[in-house]
C-alpha positions as CSV (number, residue, x, y, z in Angstrom):
1,M,40.2,14.8,-8.1
2,M,39.0,11.9,-9.5
3,T,40.2,8.5,-9.3
4,R,40.3,6.3,-11.9
5,A,38.8,2.8,-12.0
6,R,40.9,-0.2,-12.0
7,P,41.3,-1.9,-15.1
8,I,39.5,-5.8,-14.3
9,D,42.0,-8.6,-15.1
10,P,39.5,-11.3,-15.5
11,D,42.6,-13.8,-14.9
12,K,43.3,-13.0,-12.2
13,L,39.7,-12.2,-11.0
14,A,39.2,-16.2,-11.5
15,E,42.0,-16.7,-9.4
16,D,40.7,-14.5,-6.5
17,L,37.0,-16.3,-6.6
18,K,38.4,-19.8,-7.0
19,A,39.9,-19.2,-3.6
20,G,36.9,-18.2,-2.1
21,K,37.7,-14.5,-2.2
22,R,34.2,-12.9,-1.3
23,A,35.3,-9.5,-2.2
24,A,36.5,-11.3,-5.6
25,L,32.7,-12.7,-5.6
26,A,31.3,-9.5,-5.5
27,R,33.3,-8.0,-7.8
28,A,32.8,-10.8,-10.4
29,I,29.3,-9.9,-9.9
30,T,29.3,-6.8,-10.7
31,L,30.9,-7.8,-13.6
32,V,28.6,-9.9,-15.6
33,E,25.4,-7.6,-14.2
34,S,27.4,-4.5,-15.7
35,R,25.7,-3.5,-19.3
36,K,29.3,-2.2,-21.0
37,A,30.0,-4.1,-23.9
38,D,33.6,-4.5,-23.0
39,H,33.0,-5.4,-19.8
40,R,30.5,-8.4,-20.9
41,H,33.3,-9.8,-23.3
42,Q,35.4,-9.7,-20.0
43,A,32.5,-11.8,-17.9
44,H,32.3,-13.8,-20.6
45,R,36.0,-14.9,-20.0
46,L,35.6,-14.7,-16.6
47,I,32.2,-17.7,-16.6
48,Q,34.5,-19.8,-19.0
49,S,37.3,-19.6,-17.2
50,V,35.2,-20.8,-13.9
51,L,32.8,-23.2,-15.4
52,P,35.2,-26.4,-14.6
53,L,34.2,-25.7,-11.0
54,T,30.4,-24.8,-11.5
55,G,27.8,-27.5,-11.2
56,K,28.2,-29.7,-8.5
57,A,26.3,-27.0,-6.0
58,L,22.8,-28.4,-5.0
59,R,20.4,-25.5,-6.3
60,V,16.9,-24.8,-4.7
61,G,14.1,-22.5,-5.7
62,I,11.9,-21.2,-2.7
63,T,8.6,-19.4,-3.8
64,G,5.7,-18.5,-1.7
65,V,2.8,-15.5,-1.9
66,P,4.1,-12.6,0.6
67,G,4.0,-12.7,4.2
68,V,4.2,-16.6,4.1
69,G,7.6,-16.5,5.4
70,K,9.7,-17.0,3.5
71,S,12.4,-14.7,4.4
72,T,12.3,-16.2,7.9
73,T,12.4,-19.9,6.7
74,I,15.4,-19.0,3.9
75,D,17.6,-17.3,7.3
76,M,16.6,-20.5,9.4
77,L,17.1,-23.1,7.0
78,G,20.7,-21.5,5.6
79,S,21.9,-20.9,9.3
80,N,21.0,-24.7,9.6
81,L,23.2,-25.3,7.0
82,T,26.1,-23.4,7.6
83,A,26.1,-25.3,11.3
84,A,26.1,-28.7,9.4
85,G,29.2,-27.1,7.2
86,H,27.5,-25.9,3.9
87,K,28.3,-22.9,2.5
88,V,24.8,-21.4,1.1
89,A,24.4,-18.6,-1.1
90,V,21.0,-16.7,-1.3
91,L,19.8,-15.5,-5.0
92,A,16.8,-13.8,-5.1
93,V,14.4,-13.1,-8.4
94,D,12.9,-9.7,-7.8
95,P,10.5,-8.9,-11.0
96,S,9.3,-6.1,-9.8
97,S,13.1,-4.1,-9.8
98,T,12.5,-4.4,-13.3
99,R,10.0,-2.0,-12.9
100,T,11.3,-0.1,-10.8
101,G,14.5,-0.4,-11.6
102,G,15.9,-0.9,-8.0
103,S,16.7,-3.8,-6.4
104,I,14.6,-5.5,-3.0
105,L,14.8,-3.1,0.2
106,G,16.4,-4.7,3.2
107,D,17.5,-8.2,1.6
108,K,20.5,-8.4,4.1
109,T,17.9,-7.2,7.1
110,R,15.3,-9.7,6.5
111,M,18.1,-12.3,7.4
112,A,19.2,-11.4,10.7
113,Q,21.5,-14.4,10.9
114,L,22.9,-15.3,7.8
115,A,23.8,-11.5,7.0
116,V,26.6,-12.2,10.0
117,D,27.3,-15.2,8.9
118,P,30.6,-15.6,7.2
119,N,29.6,-18.8,5.0
120,A,26.6,-17.1,3.6
121,F,26.3,-14.6,0.8
122,I,22.6,-12.5,0.4
123,R,22.8,-10.7,-3.1
124,P,19.6,-8.8,-4.4
125,S,18.5,-9.1,-8.5
126,P,20.1,-7.0,-10.3
127,S,17.3,-4.1,-12.2
128,A,18.0,-5.8,-15.7
129,G,15.4,-4.4,-17.6
130,T,12.9,-7.3,-18.3
131,L,12.6,-10.8,-15.5
132,G,14.5,-12.5,-18.6
133,G,17.1,-10.1,-18.0
134,V,16.8,-10.4,-14.2
135,A,17.2,-14.5,-14.9
136,A,20.4,-14.5,-17.1
137,K,22.5,-12.8,-14.4
138,T,21.2,-14.9,-11.9
139,R,22.6,-17.7,-13.8
140,E,25.2,-16.2,-14.0
141,T,25.1,-15.5,-10.2
142,M,24.6,-19.1,-9.4
143,L,27.7,-20.2,-11.5
144,L,30.2,-17.3,-9.5
145,C,28.7,-18.7,-6.0
146,E,29.7,-22.4,-6.9
147,A,32.9,-21.9,-8.7
148,A,33.6,-19.4,-4.9
149,G,33.1,-22.6,-2.9
150,F,29.3,-22.4,-2.1
151,D,27.7,-25.9,-2.4
152,V,23.9,-24.7,-1.5
153,I,22.2,-22.2,-3.5
154,L,19.2,-20.6,-2.7
155,V,16.7,-18.5,-5.0
156,E,14.4,-17.1,-3.2
157,T,11.1,-15.4,-5.9
158,V,10.2,-12.2,-4.4
159,G,7.7,-11.7,-6.9
160,I,5.0,-14.0,-7.9
161,G,3.9,-14.8,-11.6
162,Q,6.1,-15.3,-14.1
163,S,9.1,-15.3,-11.6
164,E,8.0,-18.5,-10.4
165,T,8.9,-20.9,-13.6
166,T,12.1,-18.7,-14.4
167,V,12.9,-19.9,-10.8
168,A,11.9,-23.1,-11.5
169,D,13.7,-23.8,-15.1
170,M,17.4,-22.8,-13.1
171,V,17.1,-24.6,-10.3
172,D,17.3,-28.7,-9.2
173,F,14.4,-28.4,-6.8
174,F,11.3,-25.9,-6.2
175,L,9.8,-25.4,-2.9
176,V,6.4,-24.2,-2.6
177,L,5.8,-22.4,0.7
178,M,2.1,-22.5,1.8
179,L,-0.3,-20.5,4.4
180,P,-2.1,-22.8,6.7
181,G,-5.7,-22.4,6.0
182,A,-5.3,-24.1,2.7
183,G,-9.4,-24.0,2.5
184,D,-9.6,-20.2,1.9
185,E,-6.4,-20.2,-0.3
186,L,-6.7,-23.3,-2.2
187,Q,-9.3,-21.2,-4.6
188,G,-6.4,-18.5,-5.4
189,I,-3.6,-21.3,-5.3
190,K,-2.4,-21.5,-9.3
191,K,-2.4,-24.6,-10.9
192,G,1.0,-23.7,-12.5
193,V,2.4,-23.4,-9.5
194,L,1.4,-26.7,-8.2
195,E,2.8,-28.3,-11.4
196,I,6.7,-27.4,-10.9
197,A,6.6,-27.6,-7.1
198,D,8.7,-30.5,-5.9
199,M,8.0,-30.2,-2.7
200,I,5.1,-28.1,-0.8
201,A,5.3,-26.9,2.7
202,V,3.1,-25.4,4.7
203,N,4.5,-22.4,6.9
204,K,3.7,-21.2,10.3
205,A,3.0,-24.9,11.8
206,E,3.7,-23.4,15.7
207,G,1.5,-22.8,18.4
208,E,-2.0,-22.5,17.3
209,G,-1.4,-22.7,13.8
210,A,-0.4,-26.3,14.1
211,M,-3.3,-28.3,13.9
212,R,-4.3,-25.3,10.4
213,A,-1.3,-26.2,9.2
214,R,-2.0,-29.8,9.4
215,S,-5.3,-29.9,7.6
216,A,-4.2,-27.2,5.2
217,A,-1.3,-30.2,4.3
218,S,-4.0,-33.0,4.1
219,D,-6.0,-30.2,1.2
220,Y,-2.8,-29.5,-0.4
221,R,-2.5,-33.1,-0.9
222,A,-5.7,-34.1,-2.3
223,A,-4.7,-31.2,-4.8
224,L,-1.8,-32.6,-5.7
225,H,-3.4,-36.0,-6.8
226,I,-5.4,-34.3,-9.4
227,L,-2.2,-34.1,-10.8
228,A,0.2,-36.5,-13.2
229,P,3.7,-36.4,-11.5
230,R,6.2,-34.5,-13.7
231,S,9.2,-37.0,-12.5
232,P,8.2,-41.2,-12.4
233,T,10.3,-41.7,-9.6
234,W,9.2,-38.2,-7.1
235,T,5.6,-37.6,-6.4
236,P,6.1,-34.1,-4.3
237,P,5.6,-34.4,-0.7
238,V,3.4,-31.9,2.0
239,I,5.1,-31.2,5.3
240,T,4.5,-28.8,7.6
241,I,6.8,-26.6,9.1
242,S,7.9,-23.4,10.6
243,G,10.6,-21.4,10.1
244,L,10.0,-19.3,12.8
245,A,10.7,-21.6,15.3
246,N,13.2,-23.9,13.8
247,E,10.1,-27.2,13.2
248,G,10.4,-29.7,10.3
249,L,13.1,-27.5,8.4
250,D,15.5,-30.9,9.2
251,H,13.0,-33.3,8.2
252,L,12.3,-30.6,5.1
253,W,16.2,-30.6,3.7
254,E,16.2,-34.9,4.6
255,Q,13.3,-34.9,1.7
256,I,15.1,-32.7,-0.8
257,G,18.2,-35.0,0.3
258,I,16.6,-38.1,-0.8
259,Y,14.7,-36.6,-4.8
260,R,18.9,-35.7,-5.1
261,E,19.5,-39.1,-4.4
262,R,16.4,-40.8,-6.8
263,M,17.0,-38.5,-10.0
264,Q,20.8,-38.5,-10.5
265,A,20.1,-42.7,-10.1
266,S,17.5,-42.5,-13.1
267,G,19.3,-40.2,-14.9
268,E,16.9,-37.2,-14.5
269,W,19.1,-35.6,-12.5
270,K,21.8,-34.8,-15.4
271,E,18.8,-34.8,-18.0
272,K,17.6,-31.5,-16.5
273,R,20.6,-30.1,-16.0
274,S,21.3,-30.6,-19.7
275,R,18.0,-29.2,-20.8
276,Q,18.2,-25.9,-18.6
277,Q,21.3,-25.1,-19.7
278,V,19.8,-25.3,-23.5
279,A,16.9,-23.4,-22.6
280,W,19.3,-20.8,-20.8
281,M,21.3,-20.4,-24.4
282,W,18.3,-19.6,-26.3
283,D,16.7,-17.3,-23.6
284,M,20.2,-15.0,-23.7
285,L,20.2,-15.7,-27.6
286,Q,16.5,-14.0,-27.5
287,Q,17.5,-11.1,-25.4
288,R,20.7,-10.2,-27.3
289,M,18.3,-10.5,-30.5
290,M,15.8,-7.8,-29.0
291,M,19.0,-5.9,-27.6
292,T,20.1,-5.5,-31.5
293,L,17.1,-4.9,-32.9
294,K,16.5,-1.8,-30.0
295,S,19.9,-0.8,-30.4
296,S,20.3,-0.7,-34.3
297,S,20.7,2.4,-36.0
298,R,19.0,0.2,-38.8
299,T,16.1,-0.7,-37.0
300,A,15.6,1.5,-34.2
301,E,14.2,4.7,-35.4
302,R,11.8,2.5,-37.6
303,L,10.9,0.2,-35.0
304,Q,9.9,3.8,-32.8
305,A,7.5,5.1,-35.9
306,L,6.3,0.8,-36.1
307,E,5.3,0.7,-32.6
308,A,3.2,3.6,-32.9
309,E,1.4,3.1,-35.9
310,V,0.4,-0.6,-34.6
311,R,-0.4,1.1,-31.7
312,D,-2.7,3.7,-33.5
313,G,-4.3,1.0,-35.5
314,R,-2.7,2.0,-38.9
315,T,-0.5,-1.1,-39.2
316,A,-0.8,-4.9,-38.9
317,V,1.3,-6.4,-35.8
318,S,2.0,-9.4,-38.8
319,L,3.2,-6.4,-41.0
320,A,5.3,-4.4,-38.8
321,V,7.0,-7.7,-37.5
322,D,7.5,-8.4,-41.3
323,E,9.3,-5.4,-42.3
324,L,11.6,-5.2,-38.9
325,A,12.8,-9.1,-39.4
326,D,13.9,-7.6,-43.1
327,L,15.6,-4.6,-41.8
328,M,17.8,-7.4,-39.5
329,G,17.7,-9.5,-42.3
330,L,16.0,-12.4,-40.9
331,K,14.2,-14.7,-43.3
332,E,11.8,-17.2,-43.2
């Protein structure tokens, strides 16, 4: 005999969330990830209810190529922070999940210490059809974690490419992890990644890798000098760390604290947060418009036909867009 799902009470969920109940946080995140229309309305009510409790956490994005040691570094850094009295949430943005429909394999096994830490919370990215959809849910999840009392949010980019810029646009500080041996890797570093980095940390600087890491750091500093800094109050530092040996992570966190102090003093911190909120609104609006375009009975059928015509070269792209815009009632 099937049991009926318990109805969701956003107000009760908000109260449990404010009380820091982990089960409530998990339920709240599941609610905002849901694609059901009634759940979406309940999620909006929930987010609005807890909004006054949000915005106080330090949001840090972390990226790096596969094999750079992101998970090990986050596990060790997060454990250091919880030991110092912080509550740490680790969220992941994985563009590959939008293609496969799955979440990251072994999220919790990749961070063995944090997985069993009562003051830590690990959540993979949802499967949401597009990277933009994943990012929207990650932003809402950040707010829910902040409402539940987490004061440090670490957002890990599991994939590479567009996810780096997407994560940089939703955090306060963007950390790029690099491998030693920069002489080889510098050729493959995208200029765009260096442009959005607030700090570069060369990982795996333990044992025999220490000298190579220092050499790599010197090369990365030279590369950064070519670029104009994004802020007049902050020049991205390049440091060496070992996530595995827990070396340099205290210095890394100290640098993030200095960044926060300087940016808050200059007013750039608040300005950046405000800019991100408005950008988020536009992102969500675009997502909603795309959903309407694909699901509306007025446009769905013609959309498929136009796709085929454009694919076969029978209709110009601009003409197809004009027709769809007219169907949606959009005027220039």
